[in-house]
N, C-alpha and C positions, 0 to 999 in steps of 0.2 A: 179824365186824365188823358193827356196827350200821348201820342206814339213815342215821342222823345223820352218822356218821363218813364213810360213802360219799359223802354229799352235800357234806360239807366238803372231802373229797379232790378231788372233781370241781370244785368252786368254786375251790379253791386252784390246781389245775392249769390251769384256764381263765385265771384272772387272771394267774398267773405267766407263762404262755405269751405273753400280750399284753405284759406288762411287759418281758420279756426280748427279745421281738421289736423293740419300739419303743425301748427305753432303753439296751440293752447292745450295745456294739460288739465283735464277735468278729473273729478273724483272717480275712483274705480267703479265700474259697472254703471256709469251714468251715460245715457245716450242723449246727445244734444242735436236738435234739428232746427235749421233755419226754415221758417214756414213762409214768410213773406217779408217784403221790403216796401216801405212807402216813403217816397222822397217828395219833399215840397217842391212846388213849381219854381221857387227861387233858388233851389239847390243848396240851401243853407244847412238843412238837416235831413237825415234819413233815419227813419224809425225801423229797426230790425226786430221782427217778432220771431221768437223761438219757443220751442217746446222742449221739455226735458222728461226723460223717463229714467228712473221712477220719479214721480212728481215731488216726492219728499226732498229731493236734492236740488229743487229749483232755486231756492234762495242761495245755496252755496254756489251753484253755477252762475247765477246772476252776479254775485259778488266777484267771482273770478273774471267774468266778462267786463264788468265795470272797472276792475283794477287794471285790466290789460287793454282797455279801450284806446289809450294813446299809442301803445305798441301796434295794435291792430290797425289803427288809423294811419300810422306812418307807412306800414306795408301797403295798405290799400292806396294811399296817395301815390306810391311809386308804381303800382300796377295799372292804375286807370289813367288813360290818356284823354282826360276831359279837362276843360279849362278850370272848373271849380268842383272839387270833390266835396260832397256834403259831409257834415259832422255826423258821426255815428251815435245813435242812442238805442240801447237795447230795451226790449219790452217783452212781457209775458204774452204768449199767444193764448188768448181766451177762447177763440173760435173753435179750436181743436178740442178743448175741454168741454165746451158747450155741446159740440157734436157727439162726443163720447157719452155725455150724460143723457142726451136725447136717445141715442142708440140703446143705452142701458134701460131706459124707461120703456122703449118700444119692445125690447126683449121680454121685460116683465109682463107687459100687457099681452103679448103673444102667449106666454106660458099660462097666464090666468085664464085666457080665453079657451084653452084646450081642456 
């Protein structure tokens, strides 16, 4: 991945975080975190990965984000000063869940070893 794409990913993540925090209403007690952004070299699409706590609210949060994607996209288009703003697509962050599961397994192994 080139430096330009890395900068664009960082910029998109920062701006989307602000937009989502200020403009989107999530279920009570749901914590939504944007974890990473991956933008294609052609700038057609950007995949925004997010995690949600508690995990049971993930589907509800995803539905809200998908319903509001055009609104979010419009705001992002106004905030970014780049020639071509990529289309947003939201996705579940699996790496965080995998890391949590590995951590849990390691803790179990430590306890069993004692």
